[in-house]
N, C-alpha and C positions, 0 to 999 in steps of 0.2 A: 271753511276753514280755509284760512290763511295756512300757508307751511307754518312759519313763523310761531302763529295760537296753536298751533300743532304743538311745536317741539315745546312752547313754550310749556304747555298744559301736562305734557308727560315730562319736565322736567320739574315743575311745582309737583308733580308726584312722588318722585325720586329724590329728588335734594334739597335739603342734605340728609336726609332722610325718609327710606320709601314710608309710603302711606301718610295717610291724613289725620291718625288719633294715636292716643301711646295711654298710658296707665298710669295714674300719677297719684302718691301714696297720701293721705289723710291724716293718722297718726303719726308724731315720731317714732324712729325707729334707732333712735342713734347708741343708747344706752343697752348696754345688760337687761336692766328690771326694765326697759322698752321690748326686748323683748321677748324677754318672760311676760309681760302681759300679750303681746302681740300674736304668740304664738304658744310653745306650751309653758308652763302647763297656764295659764291663764287662760288661754282661750277657753279650756273646758269648760266654767263657770256662761259664758253666751250661752254652751252645746249645751248646758242643765235646762237651759232657763225657753228655749228654741224647744228641746224636748217635749218641757213641758205644756206646752203654746209654744206652737208651730208661727202667729202671728207677733209672738216677740220677735221673726227674723228681721221687722221694721223698726224695732229698735235698737239690735244691735249690729244690722248686716248693711250692706249699701240695697238692699234687694228695692226700698221704699224709692227711688230715685234711680233706677236702672231700669232702660228700654233697649232689647233687643229687637234690631232689621236685622229681619231673615228675609230669603230669597232659594229661591229655586235655579235661577236666572235663565226662567223658559221664556220671560216677556223685559227684555234690558233696553229702560228707553222707547226707543222705536227704531232698537237695533235688529226683535226678534229675541227666539231663541239660541242664547250663545254657551249658555249653563251656568255652572254654580260655580266655578273658578273668574269669569268675564266680568263678573256681578260686582266682586266685589269693590272694588273702588266705586261703585254707584251708592252701595250700601256702606264704606265706610262714608261715602259723603253724604249721606245722609244723619251718620251716627255726630259729627261734624256742625250738621244746624242745628242738632240736640240739641246741644254743650252751646251750638255757639246765639241763641237767639231767646234758650230758655232754662240753660244751667241745667238742663237731663243728659245724664252720665247713659251713654250707649256704648253697643257695643256690637258687631256685625258677624254675623252666621248665615255659610253660606251650605246647602243642607243640599248632598247628591245625589235629588229621591224623583224624578219621572215622572214615577208613580202616584197619584195627590194620599190617600189614603199612605202609603209611606210617609211622608213627609209629617201628612198631621197625626200620623203618632214617633215623629222624632220633636215633634214641636210639643207637643203633648210632654211627650218625656221628662223636657227641660227647664218647661213654665216656669215652675214655681222658686226659679233661678231671678226672674225677674218682676219687675211690678209694673209691665207693658209689655207687651208685642206689636211691631208694627213690623205689619208681613207686605214689599215690597217685592217687585218685576218677575209677579205670578201672572200665567196667558188666563185669559177666561176662555170658554168658560168653568176651569177648574176650580179658579179665583175666590168662586161666587160660596161655592161648595166647601171647601179649604175652611174658608172665615168662619161660614155658617158653623159647624162642627167646632172647630177649636175657641170660638165665642160658650161653645155648651158645655164643653169639655175644660174649659179656663177657668180661675173665680177671681183674674186680673185683665186688662183691656186689650183687647186684641182688636187691631185697625187695619185695615186693609187702605194704605194712603192711595196707592194709583186710584182705586173710585171712589174713600169718601171725601181723604184730603184735599183731588181734585173738585170735586163736584159740590161741596162747602165753600171753596171761594169764587165757583162760576157762580154758586146760586148768589153770593154778596153780593159779587157787583152785577149779576140781572136785577135782584132787585134794584139798586141803586137806579141803575141804565134804564129800566123801563119805568121806576118812578119821573126820572129824567124827562122822557118819551110823550109825558104826558098818560102810560097803558096802565093794564094792571095785569100780573100772571096769572087773574084768574081766566078773562079773557082771548091772553094774547094766545096767538098761532104761534107753535115753537115748532124750528124741523133741524131735527139733532142726526147730522149725517155721523152715526158707527152706530157699530151696535158695540162697543167691545165692554169693556170693567166700568172705563170712566164715564163712559155716555150715558151705561144705564144706570149706576148710582148717580150722574146731573141730574138723569129724568125723574127717576126717582123720592131723589130731595124737592126737584123742583113741584112733586106732585105733594108733596109735606107741604109746602109751602104755599099754595090754591093752585097751580096749574091741571088743566084737564085733560084725560087721559083722549076724547075725543078732540082736541086741536094740539096735539101733540105726534110729531112725526115723525119715524127712525126712520131711519137707512139703514144699509150695511150693501155688499157689494153686489147682490144681486137687486136690489131698489126698497122702495119701501115695503116694509114689515106689514104686509097685509094676514089677516084671518085665515084657518086654513095653507100659507103658503107652506111649500114641501120645503121639507128641511131645519125647521126651527128648535132651535133650542128653549124651553123654561123660559128663561129670562127675554128673551126679545120676545114670546107668544108677550106676553105681560103689556107689549106696543103694541099689538097687533091698530093697527087704523082700517078702518072700515070705508072711509071714504068715496075713492075710487084712484085716488091718484096712486103713481107707480112707480115712479120715480122722479129724482130730485128736482128737474127743471118742473114737473108737475106739481109737485108738492108746498113750493117756493113761494108760486104766484100768491100776493094778498099776506105773503109770513111777516109776524112783527117781528121774530127773533131768529136768527141761521147759532144753531152748534156746530164747528167743528171738531173734534176727535177724530180724524182722518188722514189722511192725509194732502200735498202741496198741490195747492192752482186747483182748485175740485168749483171754488165755487165762481161764476164767469161774470161776467160782468151783464151781461144776458140775463141772469138769474138775478141777481143783485138788483138789476134794474123793478125787476116787476117785484119785488119784495112790498109791502105797505110800505105809507109817509111813515117818517121818522123810526128805521127798521133799528134794530140793533142785530152790528155783528161778531161774533165771538168766534174764531178762527184761532186756532188752540193747538194747531199740529204743528210739533216745534223739529227743525230748526222751523223750517218754510211753514210755512202757514197754507190753507185754502182756497183765501185771496190775502196778496198785499195791502199792509195801507194802504202806502200812497194809490194803491190805482184804485182802491175801493173807495174814497174818499173822493180821489177825483169823478167818479161815477156816481156817488150818493151826498150830496152838502147838508145832509141834516140827518148824517148817518154817527152812531155812538157805535167803536170799535175797540177791540178786546183781542192781544196776543196770547202768546207761550213767551212771547218774547221782553226780555229786558230793554233792549234799547226804542221800543213803542211805548207811548199812554199801554194804560192799564192793564199791564202785566197777569195774567190767570198764574201764579206763583204758588203752592202747595207749600211751601215755606211761610207764606202769610197764615197757616194754619197749623198741621199737626205739632211741633215747638208745644203749643199756646194748650192745642188742647190737654197733648197728655202731661204738659203743667196741672190743671185745673186735676183731670184725676187725679193725678198721684198723689196731688196734694191734699183731697178729701179721703184718699183711697177706693177711688170705684173703682167695685169690681167690674164693669162694662162699659164701652162709651155707644149708649144709645141715641135716637132717635132725638132728643130730648136736648144734650148735648152738642148734637149737629150741631141743630137745628138754632139756641143759644151760641153757638160762634157765630153760624152767619147771619145773626142778629148783629153781635160783635161791631162783625168785623164793617158792617153798612153804616154801625151808628158813627164809628170813629173813623170814618171817609167822608164825614159830614163836619166833620169838626177845620175849626181853623189849625192850618198847618205847623206845628212847632219848624221856625227858620233852621237848625240842627237838622230837617229832614230834606228841607229843600235844598239844602246846600252841597249834602252830601248825594244827591240826587242828581246832580249839578243844572239846576233848571230855574229861572226865574221865579218863577212861581206857581203857586198847587194851590186850587181850592176845588172842591166840589162842583162839578161839572161832568159837562162829553170825554174829558180827557183826564181826565178824575173818579174815576168811580169804585176805587178796590187800593186801600191805604197801600204806601211802600213793604217793603220787607225791613226798609231800616229804620221805622220808625218804632222808636222804645216803647211804646205805650199799649203793643200791641198783648206784651207780654200779661199789663195789666188786666188790660179789657175781653179778648179772650178768654185767659186763665182763669179769670175771676168769673165772669157769664159761665165758662161750662165746669165752674167748682160749685156753684150755685144750681144747678140748674142737677146734674148728678143727687147734691144732698135736696135739690126737693122733686126729682125722682125717685129715689128713694132706691140710689145704688150704691151708696156712698156709706163707706165704714166708718165714715170722722166729721163730724162734726166742720158744720162751713167757718174756716177761723173768722175770728173778732176783726183782724188787721189783713189784711190782702192787697196785692200779691205779699207771698211771705217771703223771696225773692229779693 
């Protein structure tokens, strides 16, 4: 990042008001009468109603449209464990995106707790304030257990976006890329470089969509995850592959798909040449991908390529998922975000990418044309149709799978 851009980022966060989010009033507070309703004595009436039935909090407070973005700062972006205070700009950014894209009110909470149980206890005790909880930037493998326990102990949606948001957007783009390349997820050989929270969630979701463990090779710093290899945690053991390949160079031979959630420049030209015909490469390390698109496309002209960057086609961007997933969950008061809702979000994103793109989206992206094909496999974040398509699919899946407390709205989306 250039010096000018660095300073622009610092100015953006500090001028004219520090931070990116604030609080606004939703009721009048101008007269003495307004204040008597907002606080004493009027506020006693909703207090009594909520005491009779806690679900009345959804009727008389902002709980139903309020999501907490919570982190302990143990895995901030690609920067590592920098602590809770350093995670605050990222959490505020997530709150900004919730509001901008899905009109979900959100507040960031940074928890000073390295111990997973202390973090869990803190979040569980404050969960009743919110309609949903978005966990963020928590290191693996602790993040898996933290999310699992909080889902069990809270009766509101708990969603670790680093895992599932990445997985949902990756899977949507992957299904479309496979179709364009004339391949199927059931038979594709998939190589995943990286074995952290995002990688494991991505591969689990691809399995839910039809991929097979036998065709899946997950690679960490020690090589291909194989049965009986020393030092594996249970989450990695799930993906142990007994084919005999032990290195990325060996696993990549004949692969249909490469998914990179690791580090810069780890996929070589030779490895790319050794992939199958019409390969698919999702090089999602940020800011520098596992192989830069210019190099990859000079090596293979039959390639479909995606990255995590906005300055290349096919950006894998979590903002395509989490705002609309929570919007749909909140609108039917879902008690969790289950596999059916995640799969519904995947298919909604797939389908939207196949539809004609409005001129307003093309103009906003400063491109001459966008249509379903190798350079457009995933919708753009500025596409306003995402709110209706993805949230509606998630809300309906919540109702159909029995985790919603409200019926599917007659007219949707509500916003």
